[in-house]
N, C-alpha and C positions, 0 to 999 in steps of 0.2 A: 485422536492419538495422545493428546496431552493426559486425559486420566488414566491411560494403561502406562503412562510414564510414571504418574503418581502412584499407581498401585504397585508397580515394580520396585520404586524407591521405598515404599512403606514396606514391602516384604523384605527388603535387604535391612531396613532398619530394625525390623523385628529380630533378624538373626543375629546383627550386630550389638544391639543394645537391648536394655530392659523395656518392660512397657511404658514407662512413664517417658523416657527419651524417645521411643517410637511414636507415642502420641504428640510429644512436643514437636517431633520432626515433621509429621504430616501436618500438623497445625501451621507451622512455617509454610510448607509448600502451599496451602491454601492461602495465605496471606499473599504469598508472592503472586498467586495465581489471580487472586482479587485485585491487586494493584496494578500488574502488567497485562495480564492476558484475558480477564473477564470471561473465563470459560464457564463458570457457575451462572454468571449474568451478563448476557452480552448487551443489554440494554445501558450499561454503565459506560461512559465515556469520560475519561480523565483528559486534561489539556495536554499531557504529553503522550497520550494514546494517538493511535491511527484515527483517521475520520470514520465515521460510521459508513461501511461500504455501500454504493449504491449500484454497483454493476457486480455479475459474476466474477469478472476479472480480478477486481479490487478484493472480494471476499476470498478468493483462491490465493492471491498474495498475502493477506494477513494470515491466513491458515499455515501457508509455508512458513512464514516468520514464526508463528508460533510453535510449529514443529521443529524448526532448526534450534530455537531457543531451548526447546525441552532437550533436546539431545546436549546441548552447550551445559546445561544445568546438570544432566546426569555425568558428563565428563568431569565437570568443575567438582561435584561432591566426591567421585571416585578418586580423582588426583589428590583433592585436599586431604580425605582421609589416609591414602598411602603415606603422603608425605607427615602427617601427623603422627601415623603408627611408627614411622621410621624415627622420627624426633624422639617419640615417647620411649621408645627401646634402646636406643643407641645414645640418648643423653640425659634424659630425666631419671631412669631406674637404673643406670649404669653402676656396678660397685665402685669403690672408692680406688680399688687396685686394677681398675680396668685399663688395660693398655692396648689401644687400638692398633699398635704397631705389630703386637704378638697375637691378639685374639681375633682380628679379622680374618675370616676364610680367604681363600683364594678365589679366583674366578670361577663360576659354575654355570653349566648348561642345562636348561630345562626346555626340551622340546615342545612339551604340552603347553606350557606357560606362552612360549615365543608363538606357537601358532595361534592361541587365544587372541593374544594382543595384535596380532595382524588380521585375525579374521573378524574380530568385533568392529574395528574401524572400516573394514570392507563392507560390512552390512549396513553401517552407519552412512557411509558416503552413498552406496548404492539407494538406500532410501531417499537421501536428499535429491541425489540426481534424477531419480525417477521422478519426483514431484516436481522438480523444476523443468524437466523437459515437457512434460505434460502442460504446464503453465506457459512455456515459452511457445509451444504449439498452439495454444490458445489464443495467445496475443497475436499472431499472424494469421489466426484461421479466417479465410473469406467466406462470406456469407452473402449473398445477393441481396445488396441494401434496398430498403424502400425510399431512403433519402440520402443525398449527398450534399455536404456542406463544404464550400472552400473557406478557408481561414487563411487570411493574409496577415504577417506581421509587419507592424511599421513603427518607426520611432516616434512616439510611445503609445500606440493604441492598436486595437485589432479591427480587422474589417471581416465580415461574415457576409458570404454570397451563398443564396440558397437556389438550388437546380432540381428542375422535375417536379414543381408544385401544381396544383390545381388551380386552373387559371379562375374559373367560376364556380359558384355554388350549384348551378344547374348541370355542371359537368362532373362527373366522376371519374374521369380519365385523367390520368397523369400527363400533363403537356410540358414540353421543354420551354417552361417559363421561367425566368430568373429575377430575383431581387437581391439586393445588397445594402448593408449598412454599416456604420462605423461605430465602435463601442469605445468610450473614453471614461476614464476613472473620475468619479465625483470627487469636486474638492470638498475640502472642509465646511465651508460655508454652505455647501448645498444641503446638508443634512446634520449639522451640528446639533441642532435642537432635537434630534430623533434618539429614541432609546437604543437605537443600534449603533450610535456613533462609535462608541468605546469598541464595540466587538467587530464592527465591520469596517472602521476607517481603513482607507487604503485598498478596500477590496470591492467596495461598492463601484457600480458602473452604471451609465446612464441607460445602455440599451445592452442587456445580457444575451446571449446566444440562447434562443428558445429551440427546445426539442421535444418531441413526443415520448412517453415511455413505451416499454415493450415493443420496441420498433428497431430494427437493424439499421445503423447509420453508419455511412462511410464519411471519414474525415479526410480532406486535401489541405495539407498545410504547406504554405510557401512564405516567402519574404519579400518585400519591395526595397530593401536596403541592407541591413546587415543579419547575422543569424539571430534568430528568436527561438523560443521554445515555448510551445503551448502544452500547458501541463495543469490538470485537476487532480489532486490527490484522491478525492472521494470516489472518482470515477476510474481510477487505477490506470490513467494514460498520460503520456508524456511523447510529444512528437516534436522533432526539431523544424523549425521554417528556415530553410536556406533559399537565398536568392537564385533563381532559376532553375529550381528543382521542385517537385510535388513529392512531400512525403504522406503516406497513406497510413490511416488508422481507422479501427472499428469501434462502435459503441453500441451497447445495449443496455440500457437504465431501466432498472427494475422499478424505481420509486420515484414519487413527485419530491419537488422540493428546488431549493436553489443551492448550487454548489460553486465553491470558489476556488481560484487557483491564481498563479502568478507566472509572469514570464520566467523561466528557469534557465536562461542563457544570459550571460553579461552582455548587454548591448547599448551601452551608453550610459550617459550622466543620468538619465531618468529611469534607467532599468526597474529600480524599485517601485516606481510608480505605474506600472503596466499591468493592472489585475485583468483577471479573468472571471466572467460570472457565466454560469450555465444554469438555465431555468428549464426543468424537466416538468411537463405538464401533461395532463390528460389529451388522447388523441383529438377528441372533441374541441377542447380548447385550443389545442395547436392549429387545428384547421380554421377556427375563428380567427385566430392570430393572423394566420397565412392571408386570409380574405383582408384582414384590416391592413397588413402591409401593402399588398398587392393595390388596393383602393386608394393609399395614401400615395405610392409611386405613380400610379396612372394618372 
């Protein structure tokens, strides 16, 4: 969608300006894209940019953001140009004898112009709404999960409970076996000598939530005390944990890696020290991890 907007703006600039200014205008657009959108190189990731998406949902959120920003840029350029043209004609080049009280025409009516400035916003809003509705539907789409994880928020740590795990390596059937553990933030002394100290300070935890890639996962989030919010930006998910209620969400992670988040609801004095770490691994590694957890718990 963004390249189409660029082509349209470049075509408009060719009509309004000469070749030099058209090329300069298109160059500025490419610089804006390079800095903010990364359409031409999606591997680039600046510190102010979105996290690299690890789920189809987050990828859709980023694309929707880019589409809306491209509409905003088009509107900004059009309105700025009209304001400049008005300023140029009515102030910069007016003759000395220009009397605005006598020379300004009275109110005029142009049905075609009024129809166009009503129709164009309608199409722009329609494009935004259609993209938003499909994304909202995908957020709540219910697919039969292969794994259910219950997440409990506490002041100020997280608890993870796994349900429906394989109990033994000799059995390939999913049995109703559960295990759970708590996840705490690592203190500075735990890894201050590590090369990751500056980058992952206040984000590292002792036990991350481990999930398999390419698997439909259901998350059930609740709280044992006050309202918390389990949020991981790279996964495109944010679920509030409310005492006495279970809030549901779904994950389908495409890539392996460790993804960080934080509690996103003010929950007390140590709210800033309640990080989230999700480790997505291959299915075989996940099964090995499950067997290790069950053996330790048994």
